[in-house]
N, C-alpha and C positions, 0 to 999 in steps of 0.2 A: 797834690792837688789836680783833680782831675774828674772825666767823665767814669764814674765806679756802677752807672748803668744798675743801682741798687736804691731802695727810698727806706729814709730812716725813721721817718715822720718827726717826732718832739722829743727823740729818745736822747739819753744824755747816757755816759758812760763813766764819768768820776764827779766825787760829791763837789757840792758847793765850795768849801776850803781851799780847792785847787786856781780857784777864780779872786781866790782875795784880793793878790797885789796886781790886777792885768787888767785891763780895758773890755775883757772880755764878761759879758754878762751872763749869770746863770738864775733859774733857767734857760735855755737855749730854745727859740722860736720857728717856725716853721709853719707857712702855708700851706705845705705837703704834708698832712696827718696819718697819711698810708706807710705802715711796716710793713714789708714784705720779705722771703724769705730768703731773698740774694741783701737785703738789709741787717737781717737778725744775725749772719753770717760776718759780714762786715763789723757790725758790730762789737760781737766777741772775737774778733781780731784786734779791733781797734783796744779792747780791752785788757790783752794778750799782750798786745806790746805798748800799753800808756799815752794812748794815743786819744787826739779829745777833735771833734769838729766846730770851726770856726764860724760858719753856717750858720744863722739863725742868734750870734750872740755882741755884734758888733754894731755901732750909732747908724754903721751906712746902710746893715743888712737886718733890722728890725722891721718888718714880724718873721726876716726868713723867706727871701724871694722865691721864685720858681726861677728854674735856672734852665731847665727846659718845656719848649710850648712848640706845639705842633696841632695839625685839627683832629688829633685824637685826643691831646689831652694836656694838662699840665705839672709837671712834676719839678721837684730837686733832687737831681741825681748827679750833678757837677760838684763834687766838693772840697776843703780846704781841710786838711786834717793839720795837727796839730802834736807834736810829744804835748806832756803834760809840764816837761820841766822848761818849754819853753813858750808856756802862754804867756808870759809877763813880757816879750818882744814883740807882739802883733799889737797895734795901731789900731787897725781897723779892715774891713771885707766890705767889696763891694760888690754889686753884682750887675754888670751892665752890659748893654747892648753895643758893642763895636763893629758886627759887619751882620749885613743881609743874608748873606748864604750859607748860615746853618741855623739849624733850631733850639740851638744853644746859645747859653747866657755867654758872658766874658766873667770870670772872676778876676777882679781887682785886688791884691793882699799885699795891705801894708805894713810892713817893720821895723823897727827901729831898734838899730844894730848898735847903736852909739851910747847904749845906756845899759847893755846888757852885762856890766861890770868884767869884761872879758879885760885881762889888760895882758899888753905883748911888747917886749923890747923892743925898740927901734933905733938903730945906731945913725948916727949923722947929729946936726945942728937942726932939728925941725919943729919948726914953730909951729904946726900944727896937725901930730899926727894922723891925721884922716885923710892930709894931702896926698901922703907914701901911699895908700891903697892904691 
């Protein structure tokens, strides 16, 4: 997650079936329709690494809010990426203003780590294993 300084428009790098058991929507939306050269490079890298963008796919970020706003213009250049194997843990992504001293908006990514199916051994008598983290 961060400032990638590239624009990917409304492009997707994976197929719809990747999102069937997740809260992420397909296709993604974006207020920024521009796909630039750097964006094409990022999309190629994402495809090679099995990454997908969360922006424009969540209940709090439809229709894909601008993440950078300046007197020169607006764009979506701050992105939250997730491995396609991890799309099921993403609950929500929100674009919000947390401070006034930057042209960039904050990305708030909510993930659900408790329903991942991951198990681990816990030694001792623990009533709720979440308390031991």
